[in-house]
BAKOLMAR-759524 format. One record per residue (C-alpha): residue number from 1; x negated, y, z. Coordinates in steps of 0.25 Angstrom, whole numbers. Layout:
BEGIN
nr | xx | yy | zz
NUM | X | Y | Z .
...
end
This chain:
BEGIN
nr | xx | yy | zz
1 | -96 | -30 | -35 .
2 | -104 | -25 | -25 .
3 | -90 | -23 | -18 .
4 | -85 | -36 | -20 .
5 | -97 | -43 | -15 .
6 | -96 | -34 | -2 .
7 | -81 | -39 | -2 .
8 | -86 | -53 | -3 .
9 | -97 | -51 | 9 .
10 | -86 | -46 | 17 .
11 | -78 | -59 | 14 .
12 | -89 | -67 | 18 .
13 | -91 | -60 | 32 .
14 | -76 | -60 | 35 .
15 | -72 | -75 | 31 .
16 | -86 | -80 | 40 .
17 | -81 | -68 | 51 .
18 | -66 | -67 | 52 .
19 | -58 | -56 | 54 .
20 | -60 | -56 | 68 .
21 | -75 | -53 | 66 .
22 | -71 | -41 | 56 .
23 | -73 | -28 | 66 .
24 | -65 | -16 | 60 .
25 | -70 | -3 | 67 .
26 | -56 | 8 | 68 .
27 | -65 | 20 | 67 .
28 | -71 | 13 | 55 .
29 | -59 | 11 | 49 .
30 | -54 | 25 | 52 .
31 | -66 | 31 | 47 .
32 | -64 | 23 | 33 .
33 | -49 | 28 | 33 .
34 | -54 | 44 | 35 .
35 | -65 | 42 | 24 .
36 | -54 | 37 | 15 .
37 | -45 | 48 | 18 .
38 | -57 | 59 | 16 .
39 | -60 | 53 | 2 .
40 | -45 | 52 | -2 .
41 | -42 | 66 | 1 .
42 | -55 | 71 | -5 .
43 | -52 | 63 | -18 .
44 | -38 | 65 | -20 .
45 | -32 | 57 | -31 .
46 | -17 | 53 | -36 .
47 | -10 | 46 | -48 .
48 | -1 | 57 | -52 .
49 | 1 | 66 | -40 .
50 | -2 | 70 | -24 .
51 | 11 | 62 | -20 .
52 | 10 | 51 | -28 .
53 | 9 | 37 | -25 .
54 | -5 | 36 | -25 .
55 | -6 | 48 | -14 .
56 | 5 | 41 | -8 .
57 | -3 | 29 | -4 .
58 | -14 | 36 | 0 .
59 | -6 | 44 | 9 .
60 | 1 | 32 | 16 .
61 | -13 | 27 | 20 .
62 | -17 | 40 | 25 .
63 | -3 | 42 | 34 .
64 | -6 | 26 | 40 .
65 | -21 | 30 | 43 .
66 | -16 | 41 | 51 .
67 | -7 | 33 | 58 .
68 | -17 | 24 | 61 .
69 | -28 | 34 | 66 .
70 | -22 | 47 | 70 .
71 | -33 | 52 | 62 .
72 | -28 | 68 | 57 .
73 | -36 | 67 | 45 .
74 | -24 | 58 | 39 .
75 | -14 | 66 | 43 .
76 | -20 | 78 | 38 .
77 | -22 | 71 | 24 .
78 | -7 | 69 | 23 .
79 | -2 | 82 | 27 .
80 | -12 | 88 | 17 .
81 | -8 | 80 | 6 .
82 | 8 | 82 | 8 .
83 | 6 | 97 | 10 .
84 | -2 | 98 | -3 .
85 | 10 | 90 | -10 .
86 | 22 | 98 | -2 .
87 | 27 | 84 | 4 .
88 | 30 | 80 | -11 .
89 | 34 | 66 | -16 .
90 | 30 | 63 | -31 .
91 | 39 | 67 | -41 .
92 | 48 | 52 | -44 .
93 | 58 | 48 | -35 .
94 | 60 | 36 | -41 .
95 | 46 | 32 | -40 .
96 | 41 | 26 | -27 .
97 | 27 | 30 | -28 .
98 | 31 | 44 | -26 .
99 | 34 | 45 | -11 .
100 | 24 | 36 | -6 .
101 | 17 | 49 | -4 .
102 | 28 | 51 | 7 .
103 | 24 | 41 | 16 .
104 | 13 | 51 | 22 .
105 | 23 | 63 | 22 .
106 | 32 | 54 | 32 .
107 | 20 | 50 | 40 .
108 | 16 | 64 | 41 .
109 | 31 | 69 | 43 .
110 | 30 | 58 | 56 .
111 | 19 | 67 | 61 .
112 | 20 | 81 | 58 .
113 | 36 | 82 | 53 .
114 | 36 | 96 | 50 .
115 | 24 | 95 | 41 .
116 | 30 | 86 | 30 .
117 | 41 | 90 | 20 .
118 | 48 | 78 | 20 .
119 | 59 | 83 | 9 .
120 | 52 | 78 | -4 .
121 | 50 | 65 | 2 .
122 | 64 | 65 | 6 .
123 | 69 | 68 | -7 .
124 | 61 | 58 | -14 .
125 | 66 | 46 | -6 .
126 | 81 | 50 | -9 .
127 | 79 | 51 | -22 .
128 | 71 | 38 | -23 .
129 | 80 | 29 | -15 .
130 | 95 | 35 | -22 .
131 | 92 | 43 | -35 .
132 | 95 | 36 | -47 .
133 | 84 | 30 | -56 .
134 | 81 | 21 | -66 .
135 | 73 | 11 | -58 .
136 | 84 | 11 | -48 .
137 | 94 | 7 | -59 .
138 | 85 | -3 | -67 .
139 | 86 | 6 | -79 .
140 | 71 | 9 | -81 .
141 | 67 | 5 | -95 .
142 | 55 | 0 | -89 .
143 | 57 | -14 | -85 .
144 | 50 | -15 | -72 .
145 | 57 | -3 | -66 .
146 | 70 | -8 | -63 .
147 | 70 | -5 | -47 .
148 | 64 | 8 | -40 .
149 | 53 | 1 | -34 .
150 | 49 | -9 | -46 .
151 | 35 | -8 | -42 .
152 | 29 | -15 | -30 .
153 | 19 | -2 | -26 .
154 | 34 | 4 | -23 .
155 | 34 | -2 | -10 .
156 | 23 | 6 | -4 .
157 | 27 | 19 | -10 .
158 | 42 | 21 | -6 .
159 | 46 | 11 | 5 .
160 | 37 | 15 | 16 .
161 | 41 | 31 | 13 .
162 | 56 | 25 | 13 .
163 | 54 | 17 | 26 .
164 | 47 | 31 | 33 .
165 | 57 | 41 | 28 .
166 | 70 | 32 | 33 .
167 | 63 | 30 | 47 .
168 | 62 | 45 | 46 .
169 | 75 | 49 | 41 .
170 | 83 | 38 | 47 .
171 | 88 | 34 | 35 .
172 | 90 | 19 | 34 .
173 | 96 | 20 | 21 .
174 | 81 | 24 | 15 .
175 | 77 | 9 | 21 .
176 | 88 | 1 | 14 .
177 | 85 | 9 | 2 .
178 | 72 | 5 | 1 .
179 | 75 | -9 | 4 .
180 | 83 | -11 | -8 .
181 | 72 | -5 | -17 .
182 | 62 | -13 | -11 .
183 | 69 | -27 | -12 .
184 | 70 | -24 | -28 .
185 | 56 | -22 | -29 .
186 | 54 | -34 | -20 .
187 | 63 | -43 | -26 .
188 | 58 | -37 | -42 .
189 | 42 | -38 | -38 .
190 | 38 | -48 | -26 .
191 | 33 | -61 | -30 .
192 | 39 | -72 | -20 .
193 | 29 | -81 | -24 .
194 | 16 | -73 | -24 .
195 | 23 | -65 | -13 .
196 | 16 | -51 | -19 .
197 | 23 | -39 | -27 .
198 | 22 | -39 | -42 .
199 | 19 | -24 | -44 .
200 | 30 | -23 | -55 .
201 | 38 | -32 | -63 .
202 | 26 | -33 | -74 .
203 | 21 | -43 | -65 .
204 | 31 | -51 | -62 .
205 | 29 | -67 | -64 .
206 | 40 | -73 | -73 .
207 | 34 | -86 | -78 .
208 | 33 | -80 | -92 .
209 | 20 | -80 | -100 .
210 | 21 | -64 | -100 .
211 | 20 | -62 | -84 .
212 | 8 | -55 | -82 .
213 | -4 | -62 | -74 .
214 | -18 | -62 | -69 .
215 | -29 | -68 | -78 .
216 | -29 | -81 | -68 .
217 | -14 | -82 | -71 .
218 | -8 | -76 | -56 .
219 | 3 | -67 | -55 .
220 | -2 | -52 | -55 .
221 | -1 | -46 | -41 .
222 | -8 | -32 | -39 .
223 | -15 | -29 | -25 .
224 | -11 | -15 | -24 .
225 | 4 | -17 | -28 .
226 | 6 | -29 | -17 .
227 | -1 | -18 | -6 .
228 | 7 | -8 | -11 .
229 | 19 | -17 | -6 .
230 | 13 | -23 | 8 .
231 | 7 | -10 | 11 .
232 | 22 | -4 | 10 .
233 | 27 | -16 | 17 .
234 | 18 | -12 | 29 .
235 | 21 | 4 | 26 .
236 | 36 | 0 | 28 .
237 | 36 | -10 | 39 .
238 | 28 | 1 | 47 .
239 | 40 | 8 | 49 .
240 | 53 | 0 | 44 .
241 | 62 | -3 | 56 .
242 | 61 | -17 | 60 .
243 | 77 | -17 | 62 .
244 | 79 | -14 | 48 .
245 | 87 | -24 | 40 .
246 | 76 | -26 | 30 .
247 | 65 | -25 | 38 .
248 | 61 | -42 | 38 .
249 | 60 | -39 | 24 .
250 | 48 | -30 | 22 .
251 | 41 | -38 | 34 .
252 | 44 | -51 | 28 .
253 | 38 | -46 | 14 .
254 | 27 | -39 | 21 .
255 | 22 | -53 | 28 .
256 | 24 | -60 | 15 .
257 | 15 | -52 | 7 .
258 | 5 | -50 | 20 .
259 | 3 | -64 | 19 .
260 | 2 | -65 | 4 .
261 | -8 | -55 | 4 .
262 | -17 | -59 | 15 .
263 | -18 | -74 | 7 .
264 | -23 | -64 | -5 .
265 | -34 | -59 | 1 .
266 | -48 | -62 | -4 .
267 | -59 | -63 | 4 .
268 | -66 | -51 | 5 .
269 | -53 | -43 | 10 .
270 | -49 | -36 | -3 .
271 | -38 | -41 | -11 .
272 | -40 | -39 | -27 .
273 | -30 | -30 | -36 .
274 | -25 | -43 | -41 .
275 | -20 | -51 | -29 .
276 | -18 | -65 | -37 .
277 | -30 | -63 | -46 .
278 | -41 | -57 | -36 .
279 | -51 | -63 | -47 .
280 | -47 | -53 | -55 .
281 | -55 | -42 | -49 .
282 | -66 | -45 | -39 .
283 | -64 | -35 | -30 .
284 | -54 | -31 | -19 .
285 | -44 | -18 | -21 .
286 | -43 | -8 | -11 .
287 | -28 | -3 | -13 .
288 | -20 | -15 | -14 .
289 | -31 | -21 | -1 .
290 | -29 | -9 | 7 .
291 | -13 | -10 | 6 .
292 | -14 | -25 | 11 .
293 | -24 | -22 | 23 .
294 | -15 | -11 | 27 .
295 | -3 | -20 | 27 .
296 | -7 | -33 | 33 .
297 | -15 | -25 | 45 .
298 | -2 | -17 | 46 .
299 | 5 | -31 | 48 .
300 | -6 | -35 | 58 .
301 | -5 | -23 | 66 .
302 | 10 | -24 | 66 .
303 | 12 | -39 | 70 .
304 | 17 | -42 | 57 .
305 | 5 | -51 | 53 .
306 | -3 | -60 | 61 .
307 | -16 | -53 | 64 .
308 | -23 | -67 | 64 .
309 | -19 | -70 | 48 .
310 | -21 | -55 | 45 .
311 | -33 | -49 | 51 .
312 | -43 | -55 | 43 .
313 | -35 | -50 | 31 .
314 | -35 | -35 | 34 .
315 | -49 | -35 | 41 .
316 | -57 | -41 | 28 .
317 | -47 | -32 | 21 .
318 | -52 | -18 | 29 .
319 | -66 | -22 | 28 .
320 | -66 | -23 | 12 .
321 | -58 | -10 | 12 .
322 | -68 | -2 | 19 .
323 | -78 | -10 | 10 .
324 | -71 | -1 | -2 .
325 | -71 | 13 | 4 .
326 | -84 | 20 | -1 .
327 | -93 | 28 | 9 .
328 | -87 | 41 | 5 .
329 | -73 | 35 | 11 .
330 | -66 | 32 | -5 .
331 | -60 | 17 | -6 .
332 | -63 | 10 | -19 .
333 | -58 | -1 | -24 .
334 | -46 | 3 | -26 .
335 | -38 | -2 | -40 .
336 | -32 | 12 | -47 .
337 | -19 | 15 | -49 .
338 | -12 | 4 | -57 .
339 | -1 | -8 | -56 .
340 | -8 | -20 | -58 .
341 | -22 | -26 | -52 .
342 | -33 | -19 | -58 .
343 | -48 | -20 | -52 .
344 | -54 | -9 | -44 .
345 | -69 | -3 | -41 .
346 | -77 | 2 | -29 .
347 | -74 | 16 | -35 .
348 | -58 | 14 | -38 .
349 | -50 | 22 | -29 .
350 | -36 | 30 | -28 .
351 | -29 | 36 | -16 .
352 | -20 | 24 | -14 .
353 | -32 | 16 | -10 .
354 | -37 | 23 | 0 .
355 | -23 | 23 | 6 .
356 | -23 | 8 | 6 .
357 | -35 | 10 | 12 .
358 | -31 | 20 | 24 .
359 | -19 | 10 | 25 .
360 | -28 | -2 | 29 .
361 | -36 | 6 | 37 .
362 | -25 | 10 | 45 .
363 | -20 | -4 | 48 .
364 | -35 | -9 | 51 .
365 | -37 | 2 | 62 .
366 | -24 | -4 | 69 .
367 | -29 | -19 | 67 .
end
């Protein structure tokens, strides 16, 4: 409750002063990022394996933190991690989560190509795209697993890696295959009315009494789930060739989601775990908010979003995110691993929450 009161206090200040009055000191931002990294490296955590999606999201944030700061502490963290893990992906070739770690490998490879062994990543990508699997065939007995990327989180995990790898190898067919799978997910899970992604088919709206709903009767749209998508789009667009025939689809989807997410931002700056039922919990959530802050600020910095319209949004969000970081460097208010909206607390943390914080800071520094 104390944190919530702080957020409300910031909301009053921000509303009365306006974004132009919010002064963000670059050195303070970088210091906050470094302290978050140091705490996370000293307190490792992962869901199943050091190469799993949770570390993949975290080290994606580390990579972007280095890209924006040039601070060698971030690059060393990636190198140390990669060497510990022998540059491996995780074990499931068919599961998009298991290549997210390769984003950081590919980033380091661009700077130090003699260090990274990309063979595991290459094998994974070719198997993922072209090796048969029940999800591709629609023959998995679980009803929601009828396409390769059947959950919206997948759009953060694999596509940015595939774009990076395509650029590295010059293999444009990888982009075409990525687009095919991306469109399957878009067609299945994107709600054209709300301009948001359902996490998976369990949350699709059919008009039936059996539809899953929030207590207020609204559709269920998970903040981090849509944060995965919008953050992933910023990563994709960062490196997607602008002359590629499908580029405009990704930019248009990014703009559509950015506008909707801006509309849904609470006054204190942090998005709630349930986007259409913010009253379900009276506090913000850092992982979804971090991904939104990263993605929206990236859009301003790259001339895709209008600065006047979005600057207040991202500055409010960053101030609130910083308030969720403890003096130790630990980033709290992160919803734990899940697949739908749930509460968080001042002491709830995960490595992907730290990754989202680093991603946000990496673009705020450029603002």
